[in-house]
C-alpha positions in Angstrom: -89.2 81.7 168.8 -90.8 78.3 168.4 -93.7 78.1 170.8 -95.8 81.1 169.6 -96.2 79.5 166.2 -97.4 76.3 167.8 -99.9 78.3 170.0 -101.2 80.0 166.8 -101.6 76.6 165.1 -103.6 75.2 168.0 -105.9 78.3 167.9 -106.3 77.7 164.2 -107.3 74.0 164.7 -109.8 75.0 167.4 -111.4 78.1 165.9 -111.1 77.7 162.1 -111.1 73.9 161.8 -113.5 73.3 164.7 -111.7 70.2 165.9 -113.0 68.4 169.0 -111.2 68.7 172.4 -110.0 65.1 172.1 -108.5 65.6 168.6 -106.9 68.8 169.8 -105.3 67.0 172.7 -103.9 64.5 170.3 -102.3 67.2 168.2 -100.9 69.0 171.3 -99.4 65.7 172.7 -97.7 64.9 169.4 -96.4 68.4 168.7 -95.3 69.2 172.2 -92.9 66.3 172.0 -91.8 67.6 168.6 -91.2 71.1 169.9 -89.2 69.8 172.9 -86.9 67.8 170.5 -86.3 70.8 168.2 -85.8 73.2 171.1 -84.0 71.2 173.7 -82.1 68.5 171.7 -81.4 70.4 168.4 -81.4 73.8 170.1 -82.9 75.6 167.2 -84.7 78.8 167.8 -86.8 79.3 164.6 -88.9 77.0 162.5 -87.1 78.2 159.4 -84.0 76.4 160.7 -85.8 73.0 160.8 -85.0 70.7 157.9 -86.2 67.3 156.8 -83.4 65.4 158.5 -84.4 67.0 161.8 -87.9 65.6 161.5 -86.5 62.1 160.6 -84.2 62.3 163.6 -87.2 63.0 165.9 -89.2 60.1 164.4 -86.3 57.8 165.1 -86.4 58.8 168.8 -90.1 57.9 168.9 -89.2 54.5 167.4 -86.4 54.0 169.9 -88.7 54.8 172.7 -91.0 51.9 171.7 -93.8 53.8 170.0 -95.9 51.8 167.6 -96.1 52.4 163.8 -99.6 53.7 164.3 -98.5 56.3 166.8 -95.6 57.4 164.6 -97.9 57.6 161.6 -100.3 59.8 163.6 -97.4 62.0 164.7 -96.2 62.5 161.1 -99.7 63.6 160.1 -99.6 66.2 162.9 -96.2 67.5 161.9 -97.3 67.7 158.2 -100.3 69.7 159.0 -98.3 72.0 161.3 -95.7 72.6 158.6 -98.3 73.3 156.0 -99.8 75.9 158.4 -96.3 77.5 158.8 -96.1 77.8 155.0 -99.6 79.2 154.7 -98.8 81.9 157.4 -95.5 82.6 155.7 -93.5 81.8 158.8 -91.1 79.5 156.9 -89.7 79.5 153.4 -90.0 75.7 152.7 -92.0 72.7 154.0 -89.5 70.5 155.9 -92.1 67.7 156.2 -92.3 67.0 152.4 -91.5 63.4 151.2 -91.4 61.9 154.7 -92.7 58.4 154.4 -95.4 57.1 156.8 -94.5 53.7 158.3 -96.8 50.9 157.5 -99.1 50.0 160.4 -98.7 46.6 161.8 -101.8 44.6 160.9 -103.0 42.9 164.0 -104.4 39.4 163.3 -108.0 39.2 164.5 -108.9 37.0 167.5 -110.8 33.9 166.4 -112.4 30.9 168.1 -111.6 27.3 167.4 -114.4 25.2 166.1 -114.6 23.5 169.6 -115.0 26.9 171.2 -117.7 27.8 168.7 -119.5 24.6 169.5 -119.3 25.4 173.2 -120.6 29.0 172.7 -123.5 27.8 170.6 -124.5 25.0 172.9 -127.2 27.1 174.6 -129.7 24.9 176.5 -133.1 25.9 177.8 -136.5 26.8 176.5 -137.0 30.3 178.0 -137.7 33.1 175.5 -134.4 34.7 176.2 -132.4 31.5 175.8 -134.2 30.7 172.5 -133.4 34.3 171.4 -129.7 34.0 172.4 -129.4 30.7 170.6 -130.9 32.2 167.4 -128.7 35.3 167.6 -125.4 33.5 167.9 -126.3 30.8 165.4 -127.3 33.5 162.9 -124.1 35.5 163.6 -121.8 32.6 163.1 -123.7 31.3 160.0 -123.6 34.7 158.2 -120.6 36.6 159.5 -122.8 39.7 160.0 -121.4 42.7 161.9 -123.1 43.1 165.2 -124.7 46.4 164.1 -126.1 44.6 161.1 -127.5 41.8 163.3 -129.3 44.1 165.7 -130.6 46.2 162.8 -132.2 43.1 161.0 -136.0 43.3 160.5 -138.3 40.3 160.4 -138.9 41.2 156.8 -135.2 40.7 156.0 -135.4 37.0 156.7 -136.1 34.6 153.9 -136.0 31.3 155.7 -137.7 29.2 153.1 -135.2 30.4 150.4 -132.3 30.1 152.9 -130.9 33.6 153.0 -130.9 36.8 154.9 -130.8 40.4 153.6 -128.8 43.0 155.4 -127.5 46.5 155.0 -123.9 47.1 155.7 -121.6 50.1 155.7 -123.0 52.9 153.5 -126.4 51.2 153.5 -125.0 48.7 150.9 -127.4 45.8 150.6 -126.1 42.2 150.5 -127.7 38.8 150.5 -126.0 36.1 152.7 -126.9 32.4 152.7 -128.2 30.8 155.8 -127.5 27.2 156.9 -130.1 24.7 158.1 -129.0 24.9 161.8 -129.3 28.7 161.9 -132.6 28.6 160.0 -134.0 26.2 162.6 -132.8 28.3 165.5 -134.3 31.5 164.1 -137.5 29.8 163.2 -137.7 28.5 166.7 -137.2 32.0 168.1 -140.0 33.4 165.8 -142.4 30.7 167.0 -141.6 30.4 170.7 -139.5 33.4 171.8 -140.1 36.7 170.0 -143.9 36.9 170.6 -143.6 36.4 174.3 -140.8 39.0 174.6 -142.9 41.5 172.6 -145.8 41.3 175.1 -148.3 42.3 172.4 -146.1 45.3 171.4 -145.1 46.2 167.9 -141.5 46.1 166.8 -140.1 45.6 163.3 -136.6 44.7 164.5 -136.0 40.9 164.6 -134.2 40.6 168.0 -135.8 42.3 171.0 -134.9 42.6 174.6 -136.9 41.4 177.6 -139.0 44.6 177.4 -139.9 44.0 173.8 -137.7 46.7 172.4 -135.0 46.5 169.8 -131.8 45.1 171.2 -128.8 47.4 171.5 -125.1 46.8 170.7 -124.3 47.1 174.4 -127.1 44.7 175.3 -125.7 42.1 172.8 -122.2 42.6 174.2 -123.4 41.8 177.7 -125.2 38.7 176.5 -122.2 37.5 174.6 -119.8 37.9 177.6 -122.2 36.1 179.8 -122.6 33.1 177.4 -118.9 32.9 176.8 -118.3 32.8 180.6 -120.9 30.1 181.1 -119.3 28.1 178.2 -115.9 28.3 179.9 -114.2 30.2 177.1 -111.1 31.8 178.5 -109.8 33.6 175.5 -110.7 37.2 174.7 -114.0 37.5 172.9 -115.7 40.6 171.4 -118.8 41.1 169.3 -116.7 40.8 166.2 -115.1 37.5 167.2 -117.8 35.3 165.6 -117.5 37.3 162.3 -113.7 36.7 162.3 -114.3 33.0 163.1 -116.9 32.7 160.4 -114.5 34.0 157.7 -111.5 32.0 158.9 -113.3 28.7 159.2 -114.8 29.1 155.7 -111.3 29.7 154.2 -109.8 26.8 156.2 -112.5 24.5 154.7 -111.8 25.5 151.1 -114.0 28.6 150.4 -112.7 31.0 147.8 -111.7 34.5 148.9 -114.1 36.3 146.6 -117.1 34.5 148.0 -116.0 35.2 151.6 -115.5 38.9 150.6 -119.0 39.1 149.2 -120.5 37.5 152.3 -118.7 39.8 154.6 -119.6 42.9 152.6 -116.0 44.0 152.1 -115.6 46.6 149.3 -111.9 45.8 149.0 -110.6 42.2 148.8 -107.4 43.3 150.7 -109.5 43.6 153.8 -110.6 40.0 153.4 -107.1 38.8 152.8 -106.2 39.2 156.5 -108.1 36.0 157.1 -105.8 34.0 154.8 -102.9 35.1 157.1 -104.9 33.9 160.1 -105.5 30.6 158.3 -101.8 30.1 157.6 -100.8 31.0 161.2 -103.3 28.4 162.6 -102.0 25.8 160.1 -98.5 26.4 161.4 -99.6 26.0 165.0 -101.4 22.8 164.2 -98.2 21.5 162.4 -96.0 22.4 165.3 -98.3 20.8 167.8 -98.9 17.5 166.1 -96.1 16.7 163.7 -93.5 14.4 165.3 -90.6 16.2 163.7 -91.9 19.8 163.9 
């Protein structure tokens, strides 16, 4: 019988491994399909009958059904863990999931803005404290390539406007120093002089960017602000809090910056993460060529 072993496995995941309901649902979804294939298609009655080629056949059906490489990779992980469980419980003599290769995940190119779109996004007019703050936030984000979490965590003490840099703490609390251009410096200085104090309403807050109540801005709050500004600027393409970071890196590389410097500014521990932006650059270059070369 096949199903009782699977029930025991799910019980093991829930009780002994303490997995969350969502993770458990993911395992159940993957392995229910696997069970159905072994039981209905191959008509096998024990897990001891299952061999490596059976698993490969099942994975091919997933691919034929249009499942992504990421989904197939996740399913392989589920199957591997299940077969290790069968071995540990002495329900089978050998692990049929050994030496099954995980497909490489398709690396989706990040969404970026053109320089014209960036100009439109940053063209925030008005002298209200919130408009001054929004201008400073977006100029700083595009000038430094900070993650949004890093931006909203910045303290006033992290700014070194005279020296032209900002200090931030990235993943794993890793500190890095990022240069700051003149336009961003001016926008942030303007916010410190004419925006932040009014928003604070005599309150005390270490965080650089605050909301209309004088409290630290949240990620969700920033996201709402960005969507509103993008809409007002007439930007139709998809935009997320990470879009300016992607655009910062791509535009630097397009204008001749070296990969190592961009890696350092972004705070990537592995340069292969930064290399995705070279692919974006090449793709954009091809698009420009096709659009403007008379014989493209």
